TIPAGU-714107 format. One line per field, with one value per atom (N, C-alpha, C): atom name; residue in one letter; x, y, z. Coordinates in steps of 0.02 Angstrom, whole numbers, plus 32768, in hexadecimal, padded with zeros to 4 digits. Atoms other than C-alpha are relative to their C-alpha. Example, Ala and Ser with C-alpha at 12.3 -4.5 7.8 and 13.67 -1.06 7.14 Angstrom:
<recs>
name <- (N;CA;C;N;CA;C) $
resn <- (A;A;A;S;S;S) $
px <- (802D;8267;802D;7FD6;82AC;7FD9) $
py <- (7FC5;7F1F;803C;7FC5;7FCB;8037) $
pz <- (8000;8186;8000;7FFD;8165;8025) $
</recs>
This chain:
<recs>
name <- (N;CA;C;N;CA;C;N;CA;C;N;CA;C;N;CA;C;N;CA;C;N;CA;C;N;CA;C;N;CA;C;N;CA;C;N;CA;C;N;CA;C;N;CA;C;N;CA;C;N;CA;C;N;CA;C;N;CA;C;N;CA;C;N;CA;C;N;CA;C;N;CA;C;N;CA;C;N;CA;C;N;CA;C;N;CA;C;N;CA;C;N;CA;C;N;CA;C;N;CA;C;N;CA;C;N;CA;C;N;CA;C;N;CA;C;N;CA;C;N;CA;C;N;CA;C;N;CA;C;N;CA;C;N;CA;C;N;CA;C;N;CA;C;N;CA;C;N;CA;C;N;CA;C;N;CA;C;N;CA;C;N;CA;C;N;CA;C;N;CA;C;N;CA;C;N;CA;C;N;CA;C;N;CA;C;N;CA;C;N;CA;C;N;CA;C;N;CA;C;N;CA;C;N;CA;C;N;CA;C;N;CA;C;N;CA;C;N;CA;C;N;CA;C;N;CA;C;N;CA;C;N;CA;C;N;CA;C;N;CA;C;N;CA;C;N;CA;C;N;CA;C;N;CA;C;N;CA;C;N;CA;C;N;CA;C;N;CA;C;N;CA;C;N;CA;C;N;CA;C;N;CA;C;N;CA;C;N;CA;C;N;CA;C;N;CA;C;N;CA;C;N;CA;C;N;CA;C;N;CA;C;N;CA;C;N;CA;C;N;CA;C;N;CA;C;N;CA;C;N;CA;C;N;CA;C;N;CA;C;N;CA;C;N;CA;C;N;CA;C;N;CA;C;N;CA;C;N;CA;C;N;CA;C;N;CA;C;N;CA;C;N;CA;C;N;CA;C;N;CA;C;N;CA;C;N;CA;C;N;CA;C;N;CA;C;N;CA;C;N;CA;C;N;CA;C;N;CA;C;N;CA;C;N;CA;C;N;CA;C;N;CA;C;N;CA;C;N;CA;C;N;CA;C;N;CA;C;N;CA;C;N;CA;C;N;CA;C;N;CA;C;N;CA;C;N;CA;C;N;CA;C;N;CA;C;N;CA;C;N;CA;C;N;CA;C;N;CA;C;N;CA;C;N;CA;C;N;CA;C;N;CA;C;N;CA;C;N;CA;C;N;CA;C;N;CA;C;N;CA;C;N;CA;C;N;CA;C;N;CA;C;N;CA;C;N;CA;C;N;CA;C;N;CA;C;N;CA;C;N;CA;C;N;CA;C;N;CA;C;N;CA;C;N;CA;C;N;CA;C;N;CA;C;N;CA;C;N;CA;C;N;CA;C;N;CA;C;N;CA;C;N;CA;C;N;CA;C;N;CA;C;N;CA;C;N;CA;C;N;CA;C;N;CA;C;N;CA;C;N;CA;C;N;CA;C;N;CA;C;N;CA;C;N;CA;C;N;CA;C;N;CA;C;N;CA;C;N;CA;C;N;CA;C;N;CA;C;N;CA;C;N;CA;C;N;CA;C;N;CA;C;N;CA;C;N;CA;C;N;CA;C;N;CA;C;N;CA;C;N;CA;C;N;CA;C;N;CA;C;N;CA;C;N;CA;C;N;CA;C;N;CA;C;N;CA;C;N;CA;C;N;CA;C;N;CA;C;N;CA;C;N;CA;C;N;CA;C;N;CA;C;N;CA;C;N;CA;C;N;CA;C;N;CA;C;N;CA;C;N;CA;C;N;CA;C;N;CA;C;N;CA;C;N;CA;C;N;CA;C;N;CA;C;N;CA;C;N;CA;C;N;CA;C;N;CA;C;N;CA;C;N;CA;C;N;CA;C;N;CA;C;N;CA;C;N;CA;C;N;CA;C;N;CA;C;N;CA;C;N;CA;C;N;CA;C;N;CA;C;N;CA;C;N;CA;C;N;CA;C;N;CA;C;N;CA;C;N;CA;C;N;CA;C;N;CA;C;N;CA;C;N;CA;C;N;CA;C;N;CA;C;N;CA;C;N;CA;C;N;CA;C;N;CA;C;N;CA;C;N;CA;C;N;CA;C;N;CA;C;N;CA;C;N;CA;C;N;CA;C;N;CA;C;N;CA;C;N;CA;C;N;CA;C;N;CA;C;N;CA;C;N;CA;C;N;CA;C;N;CA;C;N;CA;C;N;CA;C;N;CA;C;N;CA;C;N;CA;C;N;CA;C;N;CA;C;N;CA;C;N;CA;C;N;CA;C;N;CA;C;N;CA;C;N;CA;C;N;CA;C;N;CA;C) $
resn <- (M;M;M;L;L;L;R;R;R;N;N;N;S;S;S;D;D;D;T;T;T;P;P;P;D;D;D;T;T;T;A;A;A;G;G;G;A;A;A;R;R;R;A;A;A;C;C;C;A;A;A;T;T;T;N;N;N;A;A;A;H;H;H;G;G;G;K;K;K;R;R;R;V;V;V;P;P;P;W;W;W;D;D;D;S;S;S;E;E;E;L;L;L;P;P;P;A;A;A;E;E;E;L;L;L;W;W;W;V;V;V;I;I;I;V;V;V;L;L;L;R;R;R;H;H;H;L;L;L;S;S;S;L;L;L;M;M;M;Q;Q;Q;L;L;L;R;R;R;L;L;L;L;L;L;K;K;K;T;T;T;V;V;V;S;S;S;R;R;R;S;S;S;M;M;M;A;A;A;N;N;N;R;R;R;C;C;C;R;R;R;R;R;R;V;V;V;L;L;L;R;R;R;S;S;S;S;S;S;E;E;E;W;W;W;Q;Q;Q;A;A;A;W;W;W;A;A;A;A;A;A;N;N;N;D;D;D;Y;Y;Y;T;T;T;L;L;L;E;E;E;R;R;R;E;E;E;V;V;V;A;A;A;T;T;T;Q;Q;Q;A;A;A;T;T;T;Q;Q;Q;S;S;S;Y;Y;Y;A;A;A;L;L;L;P;P;P;M;M;M;A;A;A;V;V;V;R;R;R;F;F;F;L;L;L;E;E;E;D;D;D;Y;Y;Y;L;L;L;T;T;T;A;A;A;P;P;P;P;P;P;L;L;L;F;F;F;G;G;G;T;T;T;I;I;I;H;H;H;R;R;R;L;L;L;K;K;K;L;L;L;K;K;K;L;L;L;V;V;V;R;R;R;R;R;R;K;K;K;R;R;R;A;A;A;E;E;E;H;H;H;L;L;L;G;G;G;E;E;E;I;I;I;D;D;D;S;S;S;L;L;L;I;I;I;G;G;G;S;S;S;N;N;N;W;W;W;S;S;S;L;L;L;F;F;F;H;H;H;L;L;L;G;G;G;D;D;D;R;R;R;G;G;G;S;S;S;F;F;F;G;G;G;I;I;I;E;E;E;V;V;V;V;V;V;D;D;D;M;M;M;L;L;L;V;V;V;E;E;E;V;V;V;D;D;D;G;G;G;C;C;C;G;G;G;L;L;L;C;C;C;G;G;G;C;C;C;E;E;E;Y;Y;Y;A;A;A;L;L;L;R;R;R;R;R;R;T;T;T;L;L;L;A;A;A;D;D;D;A;A;A;V;V;V;L;L;L;E;E;E;K;K;K;R;R;R;R;R;R;F;F;F;K;K;K;H;H;H;N;N;N;G;G;G;G;G;G;M;M;M;Q;Q;Q;N;N;N;H;H;H;L;L;L;A;A;A;R;R;R;E;E;E;C;C;C;C;C;C;D;D;D;V;V;V;Q;Q;Q;I;I;I;T;T;T;Q;Q;Q;D;D;D;L;L;L;N;N;N;A;A;A;D;D;D;G;G;G;T;T;T;P;P;P;S;S;S;L;L;L;G;G;G;D;D;D;V;V;V;E;E;E;E;E;E;D;D;D;G;G;G;A;A;A;Q;Q;Q;M;M;M;P;P;P;L;L;L;W;W;W;Q;Q;Q;L;L;L;L;L;L;Q;Q;Q;Q;Q;Q;I;I;I;G;G;G;P;P;P;V;V;V;T;T;T;D;D;D;V;V;V;G;G;G;G;G;G;E;E;E;S;S;S;D;D;D;R;R;R;M;M;M;M;M;M;H;H;H;R;R;R;V;V;V;T;T;T;H;H;H;Q;Q;Q;N;N;N;Q;Q;Q;H;H;H;G;G;G;R;R;R;D;D;D;L;L;L;A;A;A;Y;Y;Y;L;L;L;D;D;D;L;L;L;L;L;L;H;H;H;L;L;L;C;C;C;G;G;G;N;N;N;C;C;C;P;P;P;G;G;G;L;L;L;L;L;L;T;T;T) $
px <- (7FD6;826E;8046;7FBE;82FB;8012;7FF3;82FA;803F;7FC5;838E;7FF0;800B;83A2;800D;7FF6;8390;8027;7FDC;83F4;8044;7FBF;848A;8038;7FC8;8532;802D;7FD9;856B;800F;7FF6;8553;8039;7FCB;85C9;8045;7FC0;8652;8016;7FF0;8648;800B;7FFA;8647;8048;7FB9;86F8;800D;7FE8;8756;8047;7FBD;87F7;802D;7FD1;888D;802D;7FD6;8916;802B;7FD7;8975;7FD6;802C;88DF;7FEB;8014;88C6;7FBB;8045;8815;7FFF;8004;87EF;7FB8;8044;8756;7FEA;8011;8715;7FCA;8036;867F;801C;7FE4;86F0;803C;7FC3;878A;7FF3;800E;8737;7FF4;800A;8740;7FB7;8046;869C;7FEE;800E;86AC;7FF3;800A;86B9;7FBD;8042;861F;7FC9;8032;85BC;7FFD;7FFD;85F6;7FDE;801D;85C1;7FB5;8046;851C;7FD1;802E;84D7;7FE8;8019;84C0;7FC5;8036;843D;7FBE;8043;8381;7FED;8019;831E;7FF0;8012;82DE;803E;7FC2;838E;8023;7FE0;83D0;7FDB;8026;8343;8011;7FED;8370;8047;7FBB;8429;8007;7FFD;8405;7FFB;8009;83DA;8040;7FC2;848D;8021;7FDF;84D6;7FEF;800E;84C8;802C;7FD4;855F;7FE9;8019;8516;7FC0;803D;846F;8010;7FEC;84C7;8019;7FE7;851D;7FC5;8039;847A;7FD6;8026;8423;8022;7FDB;84AD;7FF6;800B;8497;7FB9;8046;83D9;7FF6;8009;83EB;802E;7FCF;846F;7FDF;8019;844E;8011;7FEC;84AD;7FD0;802E;8439;7FBA;8043;8399;7FFA;8003;83CA;7FE4;801C;8396;7FB4;8049;82DE;7FDF;801D;82BA;8006;7FF7;8303;7FD3;8029;82A9;7FB6;8047;8202;7FF0;800C;8212;8000;7FFD;8244;7FC1;803C;81B2;7FC3;8038;8137;8005;7FF9;817F;7FF0;8011;8174;7FB4;8048;80BF;7FDC;8020;8097;8012;7FE8;8101;7FF3;8005;80FE;7FB8;8047;8040;7FE1;801B;802C;8005;7FF3;8066;8004;8000;8038;7FF7;8005;8050;801D;7FE3;807B;8039;7FF5;80F4;800A;7FFE;80EC;8023;7FDE;8163;7FD3;802C;8105;8022;7FEB;811F;7FC4;8035;80BB;8003;8007;807C;8031;7FD0;80DC;7FFC;8008;8096;8020;7FEA;80DB;8045;7FC1;816D;8030;7FD5;81F8;804A;7FB8;829F;8011;8004;82B6;7FB9;8041;821D;7FF7;800F;81C7;7FE7;8011;81C3;7FED;8011;8184;7FED;8013;8144;7FBE;803F;8095;800A;7FF8;80A8;7FBC;8045;7FEF;7FD0;8034;7F55;7FC1;8042;7E9F;7FCE;8031;7E16;7FBC;8044;7D59;7FD5;8030;7CCC;7FC6;803A;7C42;7FD3;8030;7BA8;800A;7FF7;7BBC;7FC4;803C;7B09;7FE3;801B;7AC1;7FBC;8040;7A37;7FF1;800E;79EB;7FE4;801E;7990;8033;7FCC;7A35;8035;7FCE;7AB4;8046;7FBB;7B70;8019;7FE3;7BD8;8036;7FCE;7C40;8040;7FC2;7CF2;8029;7FDA;7D2E;7FE7;801A;7CC6;8022;7FD7;7D37;7FD9;8025;7CB1;7FE8;8014;7C82;8034;7FCB;7D29;8005;7FFF;7CFF;7FF0;800D;7CF6;7FB6;8048;7C3C;7FE5;8016;7C28;8027;7FD5;7CB9;8003;7FFB;7CB0;7FD0;8029;7C55;7FB6;8047;7BAD;7FF4;8008;7BCD;7FE8;801A;7B8E;802D;7FD3;7C23;803B;7FC3;7CB2;802F;7FCE;7D4F;8017;7FE6;7D85;803D;7FC4;7E2D;7FF3;800A;7E1D;8042;7FBE;7ED8;8034;7FCD;7F76;8043;7FBC;8032;8027;7FE0;8083;803E;7FC1;8138;800E;7FEC;8167;804B;7FB8;8222;801A;7FE1;8280;7FD1;8032;81DF;7FDF;8020;818E;7FD4;8030;8117;7FBB;8044;805E;7FD0;802F;7FDA;7FB7;8045;7F3E;7FFF;8006;7EFB;801B;7FE7;7F1F;804C;7FB7;7FD4;801F;7FE6;7FEF;7FF6;800E;7F9C;802F;7FD5;8001;8048;7FBC;80A4;8009;7FFB;8081;7FFC;8005;804D;8043;7FBF;80F1;8034;7FD1;8151;7FF5;8010;80F8;801D;7FE9;812C;804D;7FB8;81E4;8010;7FF3;8222;802B;7FD3;82A6;7FDA;8024;8220;7FCE;8039;819A;8016;7FEB;81A7;7FD6;802A;811F;800D;7FF6;8111;7FE4;8014;80F1;7FB5;8048;8037;7FE3;8016;801A;8017;7FE5;8087;7FD3;802B;801B;7FBB;8041;7F7C;8000;7FFD;7FB3;8009;7FF7;7FEB;7FBD;8042;7F3B;7FD3;8027;7EF0;8014;7FEA;7F59;7FE5;8017;7F2B;7FEB;801A;7EBC;7FF5;800A;7EBE;802E;7FDB;7EF3;7FFC;7FFD;7F2C;8022;7FE3;7F49;8008;7FF1;7F94;8013;7FEE;7F93;8032;7FCC;8023;7FF8;7FFE;802F;803F;7FC7;80AB;8042;7FC2;8129;800F;7FF3;811E;7FDE;8024;80B5;7FBE;803D;801C;7FC2;8040;7F75;7FC8;8037;7ED6;8017;7FF2;7EE0;7FC0;803B;7E6A;8011;7FF6;7E57;7FC7;8032;7DFD;800E;7FFD;7DD8;7FD6;8025;7DA8;7FE3;801F;7D73;8023;7FDD;7DF9;8028;7FD6;7E54;7FDB;801C;7E3A;7FE3;801B;7DCD;8034;7FCF;7E28;800A;7FF9;7E04;8030;7FD1;7E63;8047;7FBD;7EF5;801C;7FE9;7EFE;8019;7FE9;7F13;8045;7FBE;7FB1;8036;7FD1;8004;8001;7FFC;8043;8039;7FC9;80AB;803A;7FC3;815D;802A;7FD1;81E2;8047;7FBA;829C;8020;7FE1;82ED;8048;7FBD;8392;8002;7FFA;83D6;7FF4;8008;83BA;7FBC;8043;82FF;7FF6;8000;831F;7FC0;803F;8268;7FCD;802D;81EB;7FB8;8048;812F;7FE5;801D;80BB;7FCB;8031;8061;7FC4;803C;7FAE;8005;7FFF;7FA9;7FBE;803A;7F2A;7FC9;8031;7ECC;7FC3;803D;7E1A;8004;7FF8;7E1D;7FC0;8040;7D65;7FF2;8013;7D4D;8035;7FCC;7DF3;8036;7FCF;7E6B;8041;7FC2;7F13;803A;7FC6;7FC2;801E;7FDE;8001;7FCE;8028;7FB9;8005;8000;7F88;7FD9;8021;7F3D;7FB6;8047;7E8B;7FF5;8003;7EA9;8008;7FF5;7EEB;7FC3;803D;7E4F;7FCC;8032;7DE3;8014;7FE9;7E4F;8025;7FDE;7EA7;7FDA;8029;7E1B;8024;7FE1;7E5A;8046;7FBD;7F03;7FFE;8008;7ED0;7FB9;8047;7E17;7FEA) $
py <- (8038;769B;8019;7FE7;7707;803F;7FC4;778C;7FF9;8001;77BE;7FE0;8023;7756;8030;7FD8;77A7;7FDA;802A;771C;801F;7FE4;7762;7FD2;8026;772B;7FE8;8019;76CE;7FB6;8048;7617;7FF1;800A;7628;8009;7FF4;766C;7FC4;803A;75CE;7FC1;803B;7558;7FF6;800C;7513;7FB6;8045;7475;7FFF;8008;7432;7FDE;801E;7410;7FCD;8036;738C;8017;7FE5;73FF;8017;7FED;741A;8048;7FBA;74CB;8007;7FF7;7506;802E;7FDB;7541;8017;7FE6;75B3;7FF5;8010;755C;802E;7FD6;75D0;803E;7FC4;7663;7FF1;800E;760D;7FDC;8024;75A3;8032;7FD1;75FC;8002;7FF8;7641;7FD1;802C;75DB;7FB9;8044;753A;7FFA;8001;7567;7FF7;8005;757C;7FB9;8044;74D2;7FCF;802D;747E;800B;7FF1;74D8;7FF4;8008;74C8;7FB8;8045;740D;7FF7;8004;7434;8016;7FED;7444;8043;7FC1;74E2;7FF9;800A;7499;7FFE;8005;7471;8044;7FBD;751D;802F;7FD4;7574;7FF0;8013;7511;8018;7FEC;7536;804C;7FB7;75F1;8018;7FEB;75F6;7FFA;8009;75CA;8042;7FC0;7678;802E;7FD0;7716;7FF1;800F;76E7;7FC2;803C;763B;800F;7FEC;768A;8022;7FDF;76F7;7FCE;8033;765F;7FD9;8026;75FE;802A;7FD5;7693;8006;7FFB;76A2;7FC1;803F;75EA;7FFD;8001;75FA;802A;7FD2;7689;7FF0;8011;7632;7FD8;8026;75ED;7FB6;8046;754D;7FD9;8023;7522;7FFB;7FFF;7555;7FD7;8027;74F2;7FBA;8042;7451;8005;7FFD;742F;7FFC;8008;73F8;8040;7FC0;749A;8036;7FCD;7508;7FF6;800D;74B3;8011;7FF1;74BF;804C;7FB7;7577;8021;7FE5;759B;7FF7;800D;754A;8029;7FD8;75A5;8049;7FBC;764C;8008;7FFD;7626;8002;8003;7604;803D;7FCC;7686;8046;7FBC;771C;8018;7FED;771A;8014;7FF0;7739;804B;7FBB;77EE;802E;7FD4;7845;8049;7FB9;7901;8025;7FD5;7991;8028;8011;79B5;7FB5;8047;790B;7FF5;8012;78C2;7FD1;8027;7877;7FF0;8010;7826;8009;7FF2;7859;7FCD;8029;77E7;7FC5;8036;774F;7FCC;8033;76DE;8016;7FE6;774E;8020;7FDB;77BC;7FD9;802E;7745;800F;7FF9;777B;8048;800C;77E4;800A;7FF5;77E0;804A;7FBA;7884;8004;7FF9;78B2;8049;7FBD;7948;8001;7FF7;798B;8025;7FDD;79B8;802A;7FD3;7A51;8011;7FF3;7A7C;7FE1;801A;7A25;7FF5;800A;7A31;7FF4;8014;79DA;7FFB;8008;79D7;7FDF;8020;7972;802F;7FD7;79CA;7FD6;8023;7992;8019;7FED;7990;8028;7FDB;79CC;801F;7FDB;7A4F;7FE4;8019;7A0D;8026;7FD5;7A8C;7FD9;8026;7A07;7FD3;8028;79B0;802D;7FD9;79F0;7FF5;8009;79FC;7FBA;8042;795E;8005;8001;7933;7FDF;8019;7921;7FD8;8024;78D5;7FB8;8044;7837;7FD7;8024;77B8;7FE0;8023;775A;802E;7FD0;77F9;8006;7FFD;77E9;7FC0;803F;773E;800D;7FF9;7722;7FFC;8001;7703;8047;7FBA;77BE;8028;7FD7;77FD;7FE8;801C;778B;8020;7FE3;77AC;8002;8002;777B;8022;7FDF;77D8;8048;7FBC;7884;8032;7FD4;78CB;8014;7FE8;7934;801A;7FE8;7979;8045;7FBE;7A2E;800D;7FED;7A74;8040;7FC5;7AEC;8026;7FE2;7B0B;7FD0;802C;7ACA;8024;7FEC;7ADE;7FBF;803F;7A49;800E;7FF8;7A44;7FC2;8036;79DA;800A;7FF7;79BD;8013;7FEA;7A1C;8021;7FE4;7A5F;803F;7FC4;7ADE;7FF3;8002;7B06;800F;7FFB;7AF0;8016;7FE6;7B56;7FF6;800D;7B1A;7FBF;803E;7A81;8006;7FF8;7AC7;8000;7FFC;7AEE;7FBA;8044;7A3B;7FD6;8026;79F0;8015;7FE9;7A5D;7FE9;8015;7A32;7FB6;8048;7977;7FF0;800C;797F;8010;7FEE;79D7;7FCB;8034;7952;7FC1;803A;78C8;8008;7FF3;791A;7FFF;8007;790E;7FB8;8043;787A;7FD6;8026;784B;7FDF;801C;7826;7FC9;802A;77C8;7FBD;8043;770C;7FE1;801A;76F6;8026;7FE0;772B;8047;7FBB;77DB;800C;7FF8;77C3;7FFC;8006;7789;803B;7FC6;7817;803D;7FC7;789C;7FF6;800E;7846;800C;7FF7;7843;8049;7FB9;78F8;8024;7FE1;7929;7FEA;8015;78C0;8026;7FD8;7920;8047;7FBB;79CA;8009;7FF7;79ED;8049;7FB9;7AAB;8017;7FE7;7AF8;804C;7FB7;7BAD;8019;7FE1;7C10;804B;7FBA;7CBE;8024;7FD5;7D41;8034;7FD0;7DBA;803E;7FC2;7E6E;8000;7FFC;7EA4;8007;7FF6;7ED3;7FC5;803B;7E27;7FFE;7FFF;7E5A;7FDA;8029;7DF0;8028;7FE2;7E1A;7FD4;8028;7DB2;7FB8;8046;7D05;7FD9;802A;7C72;7FC1;803C;7BE3;7FD0;8033;7B40;7FC2;8041;7AA2;7FD0;802D;7A0D;7FC4;8036;7999;7FBE;803F;7917;7FEC;800F;7922;7FD4;802C;78A1;8029;7FDC;78D6;8002;7FF5;7911;7FC2;803B;7871;7FCD;802D;780D;801A;7FE3;7886;7FF4;800D;7871;7FB9;8045;77B6;7FF8;8002;77DE;8023;7FDF;7833;7FD9;8029;77CA;8013;7FF0;77E5;7FD1;8029;77A5;800C;7FFB;7786;7FF7;8005;77A3;7FC6;803B;76F9;7FF7;8008;7717;7FC9;8036;768E;8016;7FF1;7683;801F;7FE6;76A6;8045;7FBE;7741;800C;7FF3;7762;7FCA;8039;76D7;8015;7FF3;76E2;7FD3;8023;76A3;7FCE;8033;75FF;8004;8003;75EF;7FC2;803A;757F;7FFD;8007;7598;8033;7FCB;7630;7FE7;800E;7629;8023;7FE3;7643;801E;7FE5;7674;7FE9;801C;7600;8003;7FFA;7621;7FCB;8036;7593;8016;7FE5;75EA;7FE9;8018;75B4;8036;7FCA;765F;8036;7FC9;76ED;803B;7FC3;778C;8035;7FC8;7835;7FF5;800E;77FC;7FD1;802E;776F;8026;7FDA;77EA;802B;7FD9;7856;7FD6;802B;77C2;7FE1;8025;7778;802A;7FD3;780C;8042;7FC4;788B;803B;7FC5;793B;800E;7FF5;7921;802A;7FDB;795C;8019;7FEE;797B;8033) $
pz <- (8015;C843;7FF0;8014;C7FB;8027;7FD9;C883;8028;7FD5;C8EC;8042;7FC1;C987;803A;7FC4;CA32;8035;7FCF;CA85;8010;7FEF;CAE6;7FE8;801B;CA9D;8039;7FC7;CB38;7FF9;8007;CB0E;7FD1;8030;CA7B;801F;7FE0;CAEB;802A;7FD6;CB57;7FD6;802B;CAC1;7FEC;800D;CABD;7FF7;8005;CA91;801C;7FE3;CADF;7FCD;802F;CA6F;8022;7FE6;CA87;803B;7FCA;CAFE;803B;7FC9;CB6F;7FFF;8006;CB33;7FE3;8018;CB1D;7FC3;803F;CA6B;7FF5;800B;CA51;7FB8;8045;C9B5;7FE3;8019;C9AA;7FDC;801F;C97E;7FD4;8025;C937;7FBE;803E;C8B0;7FC8;8038;C806;7FEA;8015;C7C4;7FC7;8039;C724;8017;7FE6;C788;8022;7FE0;C7ED;7FCC;8035;C74D;7FE4;801B;C70C;8030;7FCF;C7AE;8007;7FF0;C7CC;7FC5;8038;C71C;7FF6;8001;C73A;8030;7FCF;C7C0;7FE0;8017;C7A5;801F;7FE5;C7C6;804A;7FBA;C86A;802C;7FDA;C8A5;8004;7FFF;C873;802E;7FD3;C8D1;8049;7FBC;C96D;8010;7FF5;C959;8007;7FFB;C948;8048;7FBA;CA02;8029;7FDA;CA36;8010;7FF6;CA1F;7FC7;8035;C9B9;7FC3;8038;C94F;7FDA;8021;C92E;7FD9;8023;C900;7FBE;803E;C87F;7FCC;802E;C834;7FE2;8018;C829;7FCF;802C;C7DB;7FBC;803F;C759;7FD6;8024;C72C;7FE4;8017;C721;7FC2;8038;C6A5;7FC6;8034;C63A;7FC8;8039;C58C;8006;7FF9;C5B7;802C;7FD2;C647;7FE1;801D;C5EC;7FC0;803D;C551;800B;7FF0;C5AA;8006;8004;C588;8045;7FBD;C63B;8028;7FDC;C681;7FE4;8020;C603;8011;7FF2;C622;8049;7FB9;C6E0;800C;7FF8;C6D4;7FE4;801F;C660;802E;7FD3;C6D9;8040;7FC3;C76E;7FF3;8012;C716;7FFB;8009;C6EA;8044;7FBE;C7A2;802B;7FD3;C7FC;7FE5;801B;C787;7FFE;8006;C779;8043;7FBF;C834;8011;7FEC;C833;7FC3;803B;C790;8016;7FF2;C795;7FC5;8034;C722;801E;8047;C6D3;7FF6;8010;C67F;7FBD;803F;C5FD;7FD8;802B;C569;7FBE;8044;C4C0;7FD1;8031;C425;7FC7;803D;C39A;8000;7FF7;C3D8;7FC9;8034;C34F;7FBE;8041;C2C4;8002;7FFD;C2FB;802C;7FDB;C32B;7FF8;800D;C2E2;7FEB;7FB8;C345;8019;7FE3;C3B7;8013;7FF0;C3E2;8048;7FBA;C49B;800F;7FEA;C4FB;8049;7FBA;C5A0;8004;7FF3;C5D8;803F;7FC7;C648;801E;7FE9;C652;7FCD;802C;C60B;8027;7FE2;C63D;7FC9;8032;C5DB;8021;7FE6;C5EF;7FCB;802D;C5A5;7FF2;8015;C544;7FD5;802D;C4E6;7FB9;8046;C42A;7FE6;8013;C416;803F;7FC6;C48A;8013;7FE6;C4F8;8041;7FC6;C56F;803B;7FC9;C5D3;8024;7FE1;C5FC;801F;7FDD;C678;7FE4;8016;C665;8011;7FF6;C65B;8036;7FCB;C6F5;7FE5;801C;C6B2;8032;7FCD;C756;8009;7FFE;C73E;7FC9;802F;C6EB;7FC7;8034;C68C;7FC9;8034;C62F;7FC8;8031;C5D3;7FD7;8025;C58B;7FB7;8048;C4CF;7FF0;800A;C4E3;7FF8;8004;C4FD;7FCC;802B;C492;7FB8;8043;C3FA;7FCF;8035;C357;8012;7FED;C3A3;8043;7FC0;C445;7FF8;8002;C473;8023;7FDC;C4D2;7FD4;801F;C491;8036;7FD1;C4E2;7FEA;800D;C4F0;802C;7FDA;C527;8026;7FD6;C5B9;8009;7FF7;C5D3;7FE5;801C;C581;7FFD;800F;C581;7FF8;8010;C52A;7FD7;8024;C4F4;7FD6;802D;C45D;7FF4;8001;C466;7FBB;803E;C3E1;7FCF;802F;C393;8019;7FE7;C406;803C;7FC9;C495;7FE5;801C;C470;8037;7FCF;C4CB;7FED;8013;C46F;7FD6;8025;C415;7FB9;8044;C368;7FFE;8000;C394;8009;7FF5;C3D3;7FC1;803D;C339;7FC7;8035;C2C2;800A;7FF1;C31A;7FF3;800C;C315;7FB6;8048;C25E;7FDD;801D;C233;8010;7FED;C293;7FD6;802A;C231;7FBA;8044;C18E;7FFA;8002;C1BF;7FEB;801A;C158;802E;7FD5;C1D8;803A;7FC6;C25B;7FED;8010;C1FC;7FE4;8014;C1E4;7FC8;8035;C15F;7FBF;8041;C0A8;7FFF;8005;C06C;8002;8000;C04C;8046;7FBB;C0FE;8029;7FDC;C13B;7FF8;800D;C0E9;801F;7FE3;C122;804C;7FB8;C1D9;8012;7FF3;C1D0;7FFC;8006;C197;803A;7FC7;C222;803F;7FC7;C29F;7FFB;8009;C255;7FB7;8045;C1BE;7FEF;800D;C1CA;7FC7;803A;C124;8001;7FFE;C128;7FC1;803C;C089;800E;7FF3;C087;7FC0;8039;BFFD;8016;7FF2;BFF2;7FD5;8026;BFBD;7FD4;802E;BF37;8026;7FD9;BFBE;802E;7FD8;C00F;8043;7FC0;C0A4;7FF9;8004;C0D0;7FEF;8013;C081;801F;7FE6;C092;800B;7FF1;C0E0;8008;7FFB;C0E9;8027;7FD7;C165;7FF2;800E;C13A;8029;7FDE;C19D;7FD8;802C;C132;8025;7FD9;C1C0;7FFD;8007;C1A0;803E;7FC6;C247;8032;7FCE;C2CF;803A;7FC6;C363;8038;7FCB;C3FE;802B;7FD6;C45F;7FE0;8022;C3DB;8004;7FFA;C3DF;8046;7FBB;C49D;8008;7FFD;C480;7FE1;801F;C41E;802A;7FD3;C4B3;8042;7FC4;C544;802E;7FD1;C5E3;7FF9;8003;C5E9;803F;7FC8;C66E;7FE5;8015;C655;8025;7FE2;C673;7FE8;801B;C618;7FCC;8030;C5A9;7FB9;8047;C4EF;7FF1;800C;C4F8;801D;7FE1;C564;8029;7FDD;C58F;7FF0;8007;C5AC;800B;7FF8;C592;8037;7FC8;C61B;7FE9;8011;C602;802F;7FD7;C641;802C;7FD2;C6DC;8027;7FD3;C767;7FF2;8009;C723;7FD8;8025;C6E5;7FBD;8043;C629;7FE3;8019;C616;7FB9;8040;C583;7FCA;8032;C52A;800C;7FFC;C506;7FE0;801A;C4F1;802C;7FDB;C524;802C;7FDD;C55B;8017;7FE7;C5C1;7FD0;8028;C566;8025;7FDD;C592;8009;7FF8;C574;803B;7FC8;C5EE;8042;7FC3;C66F;8012;7FF2;C65C;8024;7FE2;C68A;8042;7FC5;C714;8033;7FD0;C766;8002;8000;C785;8021;7FE6;C7A0;7FE5;801B;C74C;7FC0;8040;C69D;7FF7;8008;C6BD;8035) $
</recs>
């Protein structure tokens, strides 16, 4: 939708108007860029997509309008763009993938990142020798029926390299949880009260590490405790969703669920758990 056009820039060269003296004026190149923006921002997404096929220069102008805050400020334009992103972007998921973390909580500013590598597999919570391994490529195995409190499946991380913008690169589940918990504790990011802030941070990561020091300040004995308060991995995956850079005030837009099978989950936006169930082989 927002890709560069491959249309040769020939039609624009022929697009001219005749002035009062009979001289041909190449309006495609002579019209000021600011005037083009004023004219084009009155068009709908469908009309702009059609106009993009005229020439490369026209495609660039339409793209600039699509990514502008003025055009996206209109509810009809924003809604159409959101629906198109939900339909088009979901056809070609691949890594690296831009994502947003904890969208319901971290809003000012939002927390974005990039998944460079991520491989997950399903395992049985209780060992059963008479049962074989779980096929992680079968979408229905990722349903909440299997993963919820009454289910018998868990998720393990096989490989990971996830970048959290401005915070660090995470190569394991603990590193990602610790990074997100620290981000939640930043007062500038969290939109709820302090009690909720601390509670969510513990749900992201409940590992408590204490460290004794020698007299000279060097580390002595340390202790690591897990109190079981953190959310299971499948719930954390629901707090991470793919985004598309659309410009404008929102900058990056999350992907609404449209045609995909949700496997029993009624959510407005796509998340990583959804991708595990509906895009076999991408993260599994």
